[in-house]
C-alpha positions in Angstrom: 117.9 43.7 3.7 118.4 45.3 7.1 121.4 47.6 7.6 124.0 46.0 10.0 124.8 49.5 11.3 127.6 51.9 10.6 131.2 51.3 11.7 130.9 54.2 14.1 127.9 52.7 15.8 129.6 49.3 16.1 132.7 50.9 17.5 130.7 52.8 20.2 128.9 49.6 21.3 132.2 47.7 21.6 133.5 50.4 24.0 130.7 49.8 26.5 132.2 47.6 29.2 130.4 44.5 30.5 128.7 45.6 33.7 128.8 42.2 35.3 132.5 41.9 34.7 133.1 45.4 36.1 131.3 44.4 39.2 133.6 41.4 39.7 136.7 43.5 39.2 135.4 46.1 41.8 134.6 43.3 44.2 138.1 41.9 43.9 139.7 45.2 44.4 137.7 45.9 47.5 138.4 42.5 49.0 142.2 42.7 48.3 142.7 46.3 49.6 144.0 46.7 53.1 142.3 50.2 53.2 139.0 51.6 52.0 139.0 52.8 48.4 137.4 55.9 47.0 135.1 55.8 44.0 137.8 57.5 42.0 140.4 54.9 42.9 138.1 52.1 41.9 137.1 53.8 38.7 140.8 54.2 37.7 141.2 50.4 37.9 137.9 49.5 36.1 137.3 49.2 32.3 136.9 52.6 30.7 133.3 53.8 30.7 132.3 51.7 33.7 129.4 53.2 35.7 131.1 53.3 39.1 128.1 54.6 41.0 125.8 51.8 39.7 128.5 49.2 40.4 128.8 50.3 44.0 125.0 50.4 44.4 124.7 46.9 42.9 127.5 45.6 45.2 125.8 47.1 48.2 122.5 45.3 47.3 124.4 42.0 46.5 126.0 42.0 50.0 123.1 43.5 52.0 122.0 40.2 53.5 125.4 38.5 53.7 128.0 38.1 56.4 129.9 41.1 55.1 128.5 44.4 53.9 129.8 47.0 51.5 129.8 50.2 53.6 131.1 53.8 53.1 133.5 55.0 55.7 135.3 58.3 55.7 134.1 58.9 52.2 135.5 55.6 50.9 134.3 52.1 50.4 135.2 48.9 52.2 133.8 45.5 53.2 132.9 45.2 56.9 131.5 42.4 59.0 127.7 42.7 59.2 126.8 44.6 62.3 124.5 41.8 63.7 127.4 39.3 63.5 130.0 41.2 65.3 129.5 39.1 68.4 130.7 36.0 66.5 134.1 37.4 65.9 134.5 39.1 69.2 136.4 36.2 70.8 138.9 36.2 67.9 139.7 39.9 68.2 142.8 40.9 70.1 141.7 43.1 72.9 143.2 46.5 72.6 144.1 48.7 75.6 140.9 50.6 76.5 141.1 54.4 76.5 140.8 56.1 79.8 137.8 58.3 80.6 140.1 61.3 80.2 141.2 60.1 76.8 137.6 59.5 75.6 136.5 62.9 76.9 139.4 64.6 75.1 138.7 62.7 71.9 135.1 63.7 72.0 135.9 67.3 72.6 138.4 67.3 69.7 135.8 65.6 67.4 133.0 68.1 68.2 135.0 71.3 68.6 137.9 71.0 66.1 140.1 72.8 65.5 140.8 73.0 69.3 143.8 73.7 71.4 144.9 71.9 74.6 143.9 75.0 76.7 140.5 75.0 75.1 140.1 71.3 75.8 141.0 71.9 79.4 138.5 74.8 79.6 135.7 72.6 78.3 136.5 69.7 80.5 137.2 71.8 83.6 140.3 69.9 84.5 143.9 69.6 83.3 144.7 67.4 80.4 148.1 65.6 80.5 150.4 65.6 77.4 150.3 61.8 77.7 146.6 61.7 76.9 147.1 63.7 73.7 150.2 61.6 72.8 148.1 58.4 73.2 145.4 59.8 70.9 148.0 60.8 68.3 149.5 57.3 68.4 146.1 55.8 67.7 146.0 57.9 64.5 142.5 59.2 65.4 143.7 62.8 65.9 146.2 65.0 64.1 148.1 68.3 64.5 146.3 70.8 62.3 148.2 74.1 62.8 148.8 76.8 65.3 146.3 79.3 66.6 147.1 82.9 65.8 147.3 84.0 69.4 150.3 84.6 71.8 152.2 81.4 72.2 150.8 80.0 69.0 149.4 76.8 70.6 148.9 73.8 68.4 145.4 73.0 67.2 144.0 69.4 67.0 141.5 67.7 64.7 140.4 64.2 63.8 141.6 62.0 61.0 139.9 59.6 58.4 141.1 56.8 60.7 138.8 58.1 63.4 135.9 57.9 61.0 136.9 54.5 59.9 137.2 53.1 63.4 133.9 54.5 64.5 132.1 53.5 61.3 131.3 57.1 60.2 131.1 58.2 56.6 131.6 61.9 57.5 132.2 63.8 60.7 128.7 65.3 60.4 127.4 61.8 61.2 128.4 62.2 64.8 125.3 62.1 67.0 123.5 65.3 67.9 122.0 66.3 71.2 118.8 64.2 70.9 120.7 61.1 69.8 123.1 61.5 72.7 120.1 61.8 75.1 118.5 58.8 73.5 121.6 56.7 73.9 121.9 57.6 77.6 125.1 59.7 77.3 123.2 62.7 78.6 120.9 62.1 81.6 118.7 64.3 83.8 117.3 67.7 83.0 119.2 69.4 80.1 119.6 73.2 80.3 117.5 75.0 77.7 120.5 76.7 76.2 122.6 73.5 75.9 123.6 72.5 72.4 126.0 70.2 70.6 128.2 72.0 68.1 128.1 71.0 64.4 131.5 69.4 63.9 133.7 70.0 60.9 137.0 68.2 60.0 137.8 70.3 56.8 141.4 70.0 55.8 141.8 73.7 55.1 143.1 75.8 57.9 140.8 78.5 59.3 141.5 82.2 59.4 142.7 81.9 63.1 145.2 79.1 62.3 148.7 79.3 60.9 150.4 76.3 59.2 152.6 74.1 61.4 156.4 74.8 61.3 157.8 71.9 59.3 161.4 72.7 60.1 161.1 72.5 63.9 160.2 69.7 66.3 156.7 69.8 67.8 156.6 71.3 71.2 153.7 72.7 73.2 154.1 76.2 74.5 155.1 76.3 78.1 152.0 78.3 79.1 149.9 75.3 78.1 151.3 73.4 81.1 150.3 76.0 83.7 146.8 74.7 84.4 146.6 74.0 88.1 143.3 72.2 88.5 143.9 68.7 89.7 142.4 65.8 87.7 142.5 63.4 90.6 141.8 59.9 89.3 140.8 61.0 85.8 144.0 61.0 83.9 
């Protein structure tokens, strides 16, 4: 007569969660969430012992050819409309105010050169950057105040946020296009100087050695010297 198995073996088998049910739970959580969820956040809501990596992989495969896809944005997971169907929903999307050329240039510089100060942004652009441009980008939630540069005047440093990655469909800041990709997309035209390069961006939370923490007990205010750029930005702000 065959042994039915020890109580310990039976108990161990009973603790293994049903994979299909775990997938359904993860699917429901992702659909119901207003914001992307991390693997850890999902795992905390799933049955103990669920294989979160395999669950996400299976969900990606399940939705790969559907109208919505499971994608990773800013290190978290969310359902998004399939890229080839975006045009179908375009007429139902409330048109948002388009960023000016100055705002887009400023946002790009912050993304690639962070942490960066307003004076450094102006030096790269070659023109003045109004406080209104930075205020607008702060309102979108795409940039944040990081700290203060350890130089006279202690100017504020700027960096991007997870909302920036989410809006532009990036999993990490390192996914920003490099020089060859920018050229291929037509953003850089003509002969490119041999010494031209695109910096490797980093949005690490930790402050760098040349940054001090923001003063939490005082209102934010740019140092006066930051407003002394005299170059006119005619028609670009």
